[in-house]
Every structure is written in structure tokens, then in C-alpha cells.
N, C-alpha and C positions, 0 to 999 in steps of 0.2 A: 504494500500500500504506500506507494511513493507519495511524498508530500509535494513533489514538484508540480504534478498535474493540477491539483486543487489550488496551489498557490498561483500558478499561471492563469488558471480560470478566474480566480478572484481579481487579479490585476486586470485581465481583459474586460471583465464585467465593469469594474470601476472606471476604466478608461472610456468605455462606450457610454456609460452613464454620465460621465463628466462632459463629454462632447454633446450629448443630447439635452441634458437637464441643467447644466451649469455646475461649476465646481463645488460650491458649498452644499447645495442641496443633494447632489449625487454622493458626495463624501459622507454626508449625514445618513443617507439611506444605506450606503455600504457599511457604515458602522453598525446600524441596526441588523443588517443581514448577518454580519459576522457574530454579533452577540446572540441572535436567535440560533445560529448554527452551533454555538457552544452548548446552549441548552439542548439543541437537537441531538448532539452527540451523546448526551446522557440518555436520551430515549432510544438511540440506536443500540446502546448497550442493554437497556432494560427490555425493550420491545423486540428489536431485531435479533439480538444475540441470545438473551435469556428467555425470550418468548413470553414475557409477562406484560399484560395490558394494564397501564396505569392512567388514571384520569385526574391525577392530582399533581402533575409536574409543575404547573403554574404556582402552586402553593410553595414549593421548594424554591422557585425563583424569587417569590415574594420574601421568603425568610432571608435569603442572601441580600436582597435589595434593602430591606429594613435594617439589617445589621450594619451594612455598609453606610447607610444614611445616618443612623444614630451615632456611629463612631466618627464619621467624617465631620459632622457638625461640631463635634467635641475636639476636633483637631488631631485625631489619630491618623497617622500616615497610612496610605493604602497598602504598603508592604506589611503592615501589621493587621489592618482591618480586613483585608480581602481574604487572608487565610482563615480568619474567624468566620467570615461569611461562608466559605467553603465547608468548614467544619460543621456549622449549623445546618447547612443544606444536606450534608452527609448524615448528620444525626436525624434530620427529618426523614430522609430516605430510609434509614434503618427503622425508624418508628412506623413509617407507612408500610414497610415490608412485613411487619410482625404477623398480620393475618395470613400471609402467604404460607406460613408453616401449617395452617389448618384449612385454608380455603384455596380454591383455584378457579380459573376461568372467570365467568361473569360475577360470581360472588366476591372474588378478590377485587375485581375492577370496581365494584360498588363500594367496597371498603376504602379504596383510595379516593373515591369521590367524596365519601363522608369526611375523610381526612382533609381534603381541600376545603370543604365547607367549614370545618372547625377552624382552620387557620384563617380563613377570610373573616369569619365572625370575630375571632380573637383580635385581628388587626383593626376591625371597626370599633370594637367595644373597649379596648385597652387605650383609652384616649389620653391617659396620663403619660403614656410612653410613645404611642404612635400618632396621636392627635386625631385618630379616627378618620372620618371622611374629609377632614380639612387637609390631610396629607402633610408631607414633609418636603421642604426644599433641600436639595442636595448640592453642595458646592462642587466645583470642578475638581477633577482628580489632580492632586499635587503632592509632590514629595521633594524635600529639600528646596532648591530654587527652581525646580522644574514644574511645569503645569501643563496638563493636556486640556486646553480650553478652546482649541480651534478644531474645525472638522478634520483637517489633515492630521493633526496630532492624535485625535481620537481614533481615526481609522488605522493609523500606524500601530497604536497600542492594541487595538482590537485584533488586527491581523496577526500581530506578534503573539498574543495570548492564544488565539485560535490555532496557530501553527504548533505551539508547544503542547496544547491539549490534544491536537490531532496525532502527534507523535506518540503521546502517552496512550491514547486509545488504541492505536495500531499495535503497540507493544502488548497491551493487555489482550487484545483479540487474537494475536498470534501465539500467545503463551498458553500456559496451563489453564489459567482462568477462562480464556476464550473457548478452549476445548470443553471445559466443564459447562459453560453457558450453553454451547450449542447442543451438547448432549441432553441437558435439561429441556431445551427448546424442542428437540425432536421427540423425546419420550422420557419422562421422568423415571419410569420404572425399568423399561427394557434397555434404554441407551445410557442412563445415568446411574441408577442405583446398582444395576447389574455389573457395572464397571467400577464399583467402589466409590463413586462420587457422592459427596455429601450434598444432597439437593438443597437443603435449607441454607447451608453455608454459601452455595453458589448463588442462590437468589439474593441473599443478604449482601454479598459483595457487589452484585449488579446494582442493587438499589442504593448502596452507600456511595459507589462511584458515580452513578447517575445523579444522585442527589447533590454530591459535591460539585459536579459540573453545573447543575442548575443554580446552586448558590453562587458560583463564580459568575455565571451569566447575569444573575440578578444584581450582583455588586457592580458590574460594568454598566448594566442598564440604568441603574440609579444615577450614576455619574453622567452618562450621555444624555439622558432625558432631563435631569436637573430637578425633577419633582416626581414623587411617588404617592399613591393613595391606594387603598384596598381594592377599589373597583378596577384598577388596571390589571389585577392579577386574579380576576374571577374565573368562573368555569369556562367562559368563552376563551380566555387565554390558554387554559389547559387543553381545550379541544383544538385550538390552533396549533399548539406544539405537537399534539398527537397526529394531526393531519399533516404537519410538516414532514414527519418521517415517512408517512405512508405515501405522500406525493413524491418525495425525493427518492425513497428507497430505504426501507427500514434495516436492511441487512448490509448496507454499504456506508462507510464513513462519508463519502461524497454525497450520499443521499441527504444528509443534514444540511449541506451547503445548498444543494439544488432546492430542497424544500423551503429553506429560509428565504431564498431569492423569490420564490413564488409567493409565500405568505406575506412578505414585506411589500413587494411591488404590485401584487394583484389589486389591492384597494385603490392604488393610484391609477392603474389602468382602467378599473371599473368606473372611477370618477370621470375619466375622460370620455368613456363610452356613454355614461349617463348624460353628460353635458351635450353630447352630440345628438341625443335622441330628440325627435320633434315634439312640440306641444307640451302638454302637461304630463306626459309619461315620464319625463326625466325627473319630475318631482314626486312621483308616486312613493308612498311610504313602503319601506322594505325592499325597494328595488335593488339597492346595493347588496343587501343580504342574499336576495334571490340569485343575483348574478354570481356572487361569490360562491354560493353553494353549487350552482350549476357548473362553474368552471372546475371546482374540486371533484365533482362527480365524474365529469368528462375525463379529467386527468387520471382518476383511479380506474375508470373503465378502459381507457385506451392504453394505459401503461400501468397494469396492475403490479408490476415489479418495481415501479418507481422510475422517475426520470433518469436517475443515475444508471439504470440497467442498459439504456440505449447507448450511453457513452462508454460503458465499461464491460458490458456482458460479453460481447464478441471478442474483445481483446483478451479478456481473462480466460475464456474458453480456449482461445488459440494458444495460450501459454500453459494450459492445463492447470490453472490455479483456481482455488475455490473462491466464489464471489462474496467475500466478506472482508 
């Protein structure tokens, strides 16, 4: 899983966007794409590798974002606050995975949904800490005399973090952990337990690592957006992250990048289409949601293995390598 291709793809996408949309706006969108991709890599591990469906990943991103925001406003440098955001995301992932020891399939997915609702309600009601619906302002990322407060600086930091995370995920997936996850995904009894794999431990590792990546994405997101509130991390956000990996390709690292590109850019494209529609149809309530859903359904139907499969599937088969 070479890092060169996704890095070149990211640079090409940014260059095209800069030429079409203008530098600041395009770089801002590219920063969001890379941040979403980091959260998506966590779901590639949980969903694509370990085969577990989670509906609460947005809550783990929220935990990382709020930890980073609360520490940043108190002057804690990001080199100290971001590891804490990762740790809280990992702890949240471990907590969310507890029902997986006794539940599976739809029942476990519903338990992660309940976890997301609990976290959202906690953020709304713990006003003394989170300020509830009023939200928190987050200062620009800064350490020492350096500050990432311009679109170019933010995208450089985001791409750098994504590259490091990508390499870590590639190593996990190629190693013993990755083999254990894939065995659990294929068959917990025949392929995993029969080979001496601790199924519960494999699932726990997947959720801890996926939660840590979600917390990291939340910490970056808080700085890039500059303001966070509980409604930003509701169920819709969790569903967007889940659709991100299905659109891009849940079993490939590059699927997180392709899916993030679609999820971030699609609302902008839909807005352009809406404005071009004649008469009152462009102002119809729910039109954007309907178009968004239609595009996602078409993407899943036409490319069920994800957008990444078109770019990588044939090349990997030609080299005789597994598509993960």
C-alpha cells in the first residue's frame, strides 16, 4: 500500500480545485477532505477490516474535538492536547466496543447508536464545561512561535498528519492485527477462533485504533473550523462517515480519501445544481437532501466495491496482491 499514489492524488485534486475555485476556498475544502479521510481510516479498520458496523463514529470525533477545544482555550500546546484527544477517542472506542463481546450484527450496531446519542446528550447538557448549544470557539493551532492560521498552513498540517496515519494503518493491516481482523470479518468461528485468534481482543483493538483516529480527526477539525457545538456531531455526521467508507471502498485505505472527497464536495455540487434549476423547484424544501441521497444510492449501486476499486482493483489483481 504505497503512500505515493494517494499523496499524488491529493496534490492533483488540490491543484485542480485551486484552479477552478480559487486558492483559499479550495485549500479550505482540501483541509476538510483530509480531516474526514483521517476519520474514515478509522472506519476502514472497524468496518472494512474487522467487519463491525458502527453508527457512533461521529461521537468519537466529537470527544476529540471537545478535548482539543477545552485544552486549546487554556493555552495547552497541540503537541500535548492532541495526544489526549486521541486517547479519549480510543477510550470511547473501547467503551463503545464492550457490547461486541455479547452482541453482533444489527444488535451491536444499535448499541453504538445508543452510545452516540448518550455522548451528544452529554455535550448538550454539560453546559458548565461544554457550554451546551452555545458551542465553543477554538483558537488557531499554534505551538511555540508557529501558527497554522492560513488555508495553506492548515492543509500542509492536515496532509502531513494524514500521511503519517496512512503509514500506520498500512502497517497494522499488513501485520498480525490485520490478519486477525480479516479472519474475524470472514467468520468469527471457522476462520478466527479455529485458528486460535482471540475474537474479543481483535475487535477491541479495531475499535481502540479506530476511535483514536476519530479523536485525532476531531482535534484537527476543531482547529480548522474554529467553532464546535453538539449539533455538528449528531447522527447525521455519523451516517456521513459510514457512507464515506462505503462510497470510497471500505476495504481499501484509499477508499477513505475517495469517500471524503465525495462527502465534502457533493453538497457544493448539489448547491450549484439547485441554483440552476428553473422556477420554484430550486427552493423546494428537502431538495438538497433528496439529491444527496440519490447520488449516494447511485454510487453504491454502480460501484458496490467503492470508488477506490476502479483505480486499484485491476492493478492489484495483476500483481497478485490482496485488495486491502
